[in-house]
N, C-alpha and C positions, 0 to 999 in steps of 0.2 A: 857374183852369185848372191842372190837374195834368199834368205831363209825365213820362214814363217813358223810360228808356233800356234797350234790348234788343239783344243781339248773339248770334251763334251761337258754339258752342264752338271754332270754327276761328279765332277772334280771339286765342286764347292766354290769355284771361282765365279763370282757374279759377273754379269755383263759389264757393269761399271768398273769392276776391278780389272777385267780383261782389257777394256779400253785403255785404262791407265797403264797397264803393263805391256800393251801391244800384243795381247794374246787373243786369238779368235775363239770365242766360246760358242759352240754349236749346241742348240737345244736338244736334249735327249728325249726321244719319244717314249711314252709309257701308256699302258692301257689300264682302265678301270672299268670292269664289265665289258661292254661292247664299245665303249668310247675310247678314242685315242687322243692323247693330249701331248703337248710339247712344253717342257718345263720353261717357265717364264714367258711363254707366248700366250697360250690360252688357259693356263692355270699357274698361279704364282706359287712360290715355295710355301708361303704362309697358308694358302688354301690347301695345298697338298698335305701338309702336316696336321691340318685340322681334321 
């Protein structure tokens, strides 16, 4: 049996850390006004916190 670990990007685990640890990090969607974004895909964490 194979077991995988998956979390969303709200966990604070970066995609790079996830790759190193063997954890699949799924981007969390969020809305700002009428626009929908996915963390680390179409808006970086740095941009989000600005």
